[in-house]
N, C-alpha and C positions, 0 to 999 in steps of 0.2 A: 383778524379772525381767530377765534378761539378754537382750538382743536379739542375734540371730545374723545377721550380714551375709550376704546371699545373692548369689552371683555370677550375674550375668545370663547367661542361656542364649543362646548364639549359634549353636548347631548347626542349628536349623531355618532361621533367617534366612540363615546363611551358605550352607547347601545350596540354598535357593531362589535366592540371588544367583548362585551358580555355574550353576544350571539356566537362569536367565534369560540369562546370558552365552553359554552354549552354544546356546540357542535363537536368540539374535541372530546368532551366528556361522553356524549352520546355515541361517538365512534368507538371510544374505548369500551364503553359498556356493551355495545353490539359485538365487539371483538371478544370480550369476556364471555358473553352468552354463547357465541359460536364455539369457543374453546370448551365451555362446559358441556354443550351438546355433543361435541365430538368425544369428550371424555366419557360421558354417559353412554354414547353409542359403542365405544370401544369396550367399556365394561360389560355392556349387554352382550356384545359379540363374544367376549371371553367366556361369559357364563353359558351362552348357547353352545359354544364349541366344547366346553367342558362336559356339558350334559350329553352332547352328541357322542363324544369319545367314550364317556361312561356307558352310554346306552349300547354302543357298538361292542365294547368289552363284555358287558353283561350278556348281550345277545349271543356273542361268540361262545362264551362259557356255557350258557344254558343250552344253546343249540348243539354243542358237542357233548355235553354231559348228561342231559336228561335221559338219554337212552340207556345209560349205565344202571338206572333204577329198574330196568327190565332185563331178563335173561332168557335165552332160548333153552327149552327143555325137550327131551325126547322120551316117549313112553316105551318102556321095555317090560316084557313079560319074562320074569326071571324064575327059573325052576331051581329051587334050593335043594339040590340033590344031596341026600344024606351021605352018600359015598364020598362027596367032595368037601363035606363039612365035618368038623370035629366038635361034637357036642360038649366034650369036656373042656375044650379050648377053642371057642368059636372065633376068637380074635386072630388066631394063627392060620386060618384057612386061606385057600387060594381064591379070593374073591375076584381078582382080575380074570382068572380063567373062567369063572362062572359067568361074568359079564360077557366075555368073548363068545362063550357057548350060546348065550341068549341072542347075541347079535347074529351068529351063524344061523340060528333057527329062523331069524327074521329075513335073512337073505341066503337061502340054501343054494342058490345058483352061483354064488361067489365061491370059487374053489382054489384058484391059484394064489400063491403067497403074496405077490405084489398087490393084487386087488384086495386081499384081506387086510393088508396094512392100510390101504386107502380107506377101506370101510371102517376099520377100528378108529381111524383118525377123526371120524365124524363125532365120536363120543369123547367126553372129557375123561381124564384119568381120575377125576373125582368121583366117577360113578362107582368104582370099586370101594372107595371109602364110605360113600353113602350106603351101599349095600351092607358093608361091615357094621356100620352103626345101627342099621335097622335090625340085623340079626342079633347084635349084642344087646339091644334093648328088649327084644322079644325072641328068645331062643326057640320058642314053640313053633316058629315059622319054618324051622328046618323040616324038609320033606314035603313042603307045599310050594305052590307057585304064587309069587307076589307080583303086583304091577307097580313099577317105580317110574317116576318122572326124574330122569337123570339129566344133569347139565350137558349141553352140547359143547363141542369144541369152540374156541373163540372165533375161528374162521367161519364156522356155520352160523354163529351168532351175528357176526358182521354181515354175512349174506342176508340173513333174515331181516336185519335192520337197514338194509339198503346201502351199506358202506362198501360192499363188493359188488361190482357190476357184472351182470351176466353177458352183456353184449360185447365184451372185449374178448380178444383171442385167448385161448386156453393158456398160452405161455405168459399172458399178462395178468393172470389172477392166481390166487393161492389154492383154488379148488378146481379140480379137473372136471371135464364134461361128465365122466362116469360118476363122480361124487355128486354133481348137480342132479343127475338122474335119480340117484338114491334119495337125495333130499326131497325131490319132487314126489317121489313115491311115499315118503313119510307124510308129506303134507296131504296127499290124497287119502291116506288111511287115517288121518287125524291123529297122528302120532308125534307131531311136532307143533309147539306153540310157545309164545312168549308169556312169561309170568313175572310177577313182582320179584325183584332180586333181593331176597332176604339175606343171602350170603354176603352181599356187599356191606351190610350193617352188622353182621354177627361173626364174621371171620377175620383172621389176621391176614398178613401179606402172603403171597404165593407167587411162584414162578409162572403159574398158569393164570391168565387174566380172568377166566370165568370162575376161578376159585378164590380170587383175592378179595379182601375186604378192608374196612377201615376201623374195625372194632379194636384191634391191637393198638393202632395209633391213637384212637380216641382215649383209651384207658391210659396210655403213656402220657398223653397231654394232660389228662385229669390228675394223675399222680404228680407230674412235674409242676403244674400250676398250684396244686395243693401245698406242696413244699414251698413254693414261691410265696404264696399268700401267708402261710403260717409264720414265715420268717420276715418277710418284707414289711407287712403291715404294722406289727408292734414295734419293730426296730425303727421304721420310718416315722411312725407317729411319735415315739419317744424322742427321737432326734429333733424333729420339728418343734415339739413343745419345749425342749431344753434350749434350742437355739433362739427361739422367739420370745420365751418368757423368762428364762433363768440365766442364760449365758451372759457374762459381762461383755461389754462392747470394747474389744481390744484387738490387737493385731492377730492374735491366735484365732479368735472367732471369725474375723474378717478373712483370714486365710482359709479356714474351713468352709465358709460360705462360698468363696470364689471357686474352690475346688469342687464343691457339690454342683454348682452351676456348670462348671466345665465337664464334669462327669456325665451330665445329662446329654451332652453333645458328642460324647466319644462314640465312635463306630462300634456296633455290637460285637463285631468279630474280635475286638480287643479284649472284651470280657471273656470270650471263648478262649483266647490265648492265656488269659490269667487263670481261668479254670483248669486248662490243660497243665499249666506249670505248677499250680498250687494243689488243687484237689486230686489230680491224677498222679503227677510225678512226685510231688512232695509227700502228700498224705496217703497215697496208694489206694484211693477209693476205686470201686469197680467202674469200669468203663461202660459207656452206653446205658446208663441207668437213670431213672427219674430223679434219684437222690442228687446226683451230681448236676444234672440238668437244672433242677430246682435251685441249687446253690448258685449256679452261674446266672440264672435269670433273676435271682434275688439281688445280686450285685448290680445287674443292669437296671432293674426297676426302682431300686432304692432312691436314686436322685430324683426321679419323677415324682415319687410319692412324697418325699421330703419337701420339694418345692411346692407341690399342690397343697400339702398340709400347712405349710407356713403361710401361703396365701389365704387359706381359710381362717387361720388364726388372726391374721392382720385385718380381715374383714369384720371381726367382732369389734364393736365400738368401744373406745376407751371408757365410756361412761359405765359400761357393765363392770369393768374391773374396778373403777373407782367406787361404785356403789357397793360392791362386795367387800372391798377393803374398808369402806366407811362404816359398815355394820359389824366390824370386828373379825372378819375372816382372815385367815393367814393367806399367804401367797399361794401355797399349795392348795388350800381349800378353794380359793378364788379360781384357780385354773381348773381343778378337777370338777367342781360343782357348777361353775357358771360359763367359763370360756370354752372348755372342751366340748360340752354337750352342744353348744351353739355352732362350733366349728366342725363337729363330727360329720354332718352331711357332706360338706365340701371335701373333707378328708377321704370319705368313702368314695366319692366321685372320682377323685384323683387316683385312688387305689384301683378302682375298676378300669380306668383308662390305662393305667400301667399294666394291669393284668392282661388287658386286650392286646397291648403292644407285645407282651411276653408270649401270648398265644401264637402270634404270627411270626415269631423270630425263628430263623433257620441257621444263620451263620455261626452263632456261638455254640449251638448244639452239634454242628458238624465238626467243630474242633475237638469235642470231647467224645467222638466216636458214635454218636447217635444216628449215623448214616448207614449203619450195618443192616444187612438183610436179616430180619427177625420174623420168623413164622409164628412162634408161640405168642399167645396173648399174655401180657404181663399180669402177674398176680399180686405184686407188691412193689414197694419203692426201690428195692435192690435188684429186681429182675431186669434183664436187658429189654429195652423197649424202644420203639420209634415214637415220634410225635407227628401231628397232622402236617405241618409244613414240610418236614423231612420226608414223610410218605409221599406227598405230592411231588417233591423233588425227585425221588427215586422212580416213581411211575412216569414222570415226564421224560426221563432219560431212557425209557424202555422202547425198543423198536416196534413192538406189536401195536397194531391199530386199536385193539381193544383197550390197551392201557391208556390211550389218549382220552377216551370217553370217561374212564375211571379217574383220570387226573382232573378233568373238568368237574366231574361229580364231587370229588373230594374238595375241590375249591369251593363249590357251592355250599357244601356242608360247613366248611371253615368260615366262609363269609356269613352264613346264617348265625354261627356262634358269635362272631365279631359284632354283627348288627345287634344281636340280642344283648350282648354285654354293654355296648355303647348306648342302646336304648334304655337299659336299666340305669345307667349313669345319668342320662338326661331326665328320666322320670324322678329319680331320687333328688336331683338338683331342683327340679320344679316343685316337688312335694315338700321338701324340708328346708328349702332356701329361705332365709330371713332377709327382708329388705328393711334397711334402717333409714 
């Protein structure tokens, strides 16, 4: 018998092998899809959490600060007695005594000294200064009776805004029952009301919350940022152009580039220490002035501006340079006439971002003495001044409840400036950006 060799059948086993491979691939794909879905879910949760935290923060700031834009005022009928005022020198008269006399006429039944002190405490000390300014502006009012809306004390203002509760025991609030009765009487006679707080935007700092404002800090920030912009923009632009277009590639330029990148990550308080050691101690410049603050912030913002400017220069295609050189332009003409105009929008965007960063800085300015209590509004670069972040820091450290709302209101104003500056940078980038 002849034996016939049988070829082994591989169809079934081969098919089952392929099916097993496909199953493994499908399981792995399913696992990858599940991982991707989880990653997207975690990312979405992170965004939602960030938005919620931001909303809570902004709601807290706005909720605490919007009431600072309104101030409680009390109407007083003030008799400008000619015997109490000096026509030759109206500024030297006893305006505080005139205000107290007008208050006594409003409450003639209050006679004992302690009650009078409580009564006078309802009115801000700024009432005398307001009366003085009124008489100085118009001396013909002497001998007549004028009606003035004078600022109320901060405790009265907090009561009218609902921050002081009436239903707590007298020992648990800053206003006595007697004072509450006098305030209710003013309300019945339509002598007390809330008005827009112009003082908050036109006055400097003060020990009295109802008289304090942000104008001094705003001007201080303006002078400081002006010094920073005038110095940092041309220096940063020139440094970026030289390093990117003209500097030879060697160890020296590599060392400079590494240090510029490192300086961008240095804590801001280190620049404050540098300003304290160099500008104040060595050069003897005046402390707590926008001039020194601008110099310190210039050192801090220069790395950011240089890095952004170099990135803008790198974004210009090499073909632009080659075309300019091909038609006979020198390297300087190529950079100034072709590369720099195309890179300038990106440079300006980086500069605005750096200036926005400088606007919100506090630590370096604290080191050079800009934390001092300054009442007067600065008139120049060498006058003592505060800046917005430092003003917020000072008010946040004050115990009065009225300063809490002014702190939040100042934060709102500062955030508005920062949003405006960043929005300007975005608009400029969208408007002038070239896509190659």
